[in-house]
C-alpha positions in Angstrom: 0.0 0.0 0.0 1.3 3.4 -0.9 0.0 6.9 0.0 0.0 9.6 -2.7 2.0 12.5 -1.3 2.1 14.8 -4.3 0.5 15.1 -7.7 -2.8 13.6 -6.6 -5.7 14.1 -4.3 -4.8 14.2 -0.6 -5.8 11.0 1.2 -5.3 8.8 -1.8 -3.8 5.3 -1.2 -2.7 2.8 -3.8 -2.9 -0.9 -3.3 -0.9 -3.2 -5.6 -1.8 -6.9 -5.9 0.6 -9.2 -7.7 -1.0 -11.6 -10.2 0.5 -14.5 -12.0 -1.6 -13.6 -15.0 -4.8 -11.9 -16.0 -6.6 -15.3 -15.8 -6.5 -14.7 -12.0 -8.9 -11.7 -12.5 -11.1 -13.8 -14.8 -11.5 -16.4 -12.0 -12.0 -13.9 -9.2 -15.7 -13.2 -9.9 -16.7 -16.9 -10.0 -14.6 -17.6 -6.9 -16.3 -14.8 -4.8 -19.7 -15.7 -6.1 -19.4 -19.4 -5.3 -21.4 -21.1 -2.5 -18.2 -22.1 -0.6 -17.0 -18.5 -0.4 -20.5 -17.2 0.7 -20.7 -20.0 3.3 -17.2 -19.3 4.6 -18.0 -15.5 5.0 -21.4 -16.1 6.5 -24.1 -13.6 6.6 -22.5 -11.6 9.3 -19.1 -11.6 7.6 -20.6 -10.3 4.3 -22.5 -7.6 6.3 -19.3 -6.5 8.1 -17.4 -6.5 4.8 -20.0 -4.4 3.1 -20.1 -1.9 6.0 -16.3 -1.7 6.1 -16.2 -0.9 2.4 -19.0 1.7 2.8 -17.1 3.5 5.6 -13.5 3.1 4.3 -13.8 3.6 0.5 -14.8 6.9 -0.8 -13.8 6.3 -4.3 -12.3 3.3 -6.2 -10.6 2.8 -9.5 -9.0 -0.4 -10.9 -6.1 -0.3 -13.2 -3.8 -3.0 -14.5 0.0 -2.3 -14.6 3.0 -4.2 -15.8 6.4 -3.7 -14.3 9.2 -3.1 -16.7 12.6 -4.3 -15.3 14.4 -1.6 -17.3 12.5 1.1 -15.4 12.9 -0.4 -12.0 15.5 0.3 -9.4 15.6 -2.5 -6.9 17.9 -3.9 -4.2 20.0 -7.0 -4.9 17.8 -9.3 -2.7 14.7 -8.4 -4.7 16.5 -9.0 -8.0 18.0 -12.3 -6.8 14.5 -13.6 -6.0 13.7 -13.5 -9.7 16.8 -12.8 -11.8 15.2 -14.0 -15.1 12.6 -11.3 -14.9 14.6 -8.4 -13.4 17.8 -8.9 -15.4 16.7 -10.3 -18.8 19.2 -11.2 -21.4 19.1 -8.9 -24.4 17.5 -10.4 -27.5 20.0 -11.8 -30.0 21.2 -9.4 -32.6 19.6 -9.9 -36.0 21.7 -11.7 -38.6 23.7 -9.4 -40.8 22.2 -9.0 -44.3 24.4 -10.4 -47.1 25.3 -8.0 -49.9 
């Protein structure tokens, strides 16, 4: 969670959720609408969740972002956790054209 400190409306917070793929979003609606989820939340849990959202969220907007390793400045431990993503090898140079 990040708080906007300049360039945006005061009191704005950003929440970032990592997703393996956009398929996770496709599955989210069905998962939250399933009987197992409703039963686990219970009537009281759903009511508390609705009330919390009503009191805590004034405005909401969803956006999808992709992180670009070339534009990211990370510490070594973070890079070492997924070196293939954060330090990709450059694509091979195209073959030279013959004259």
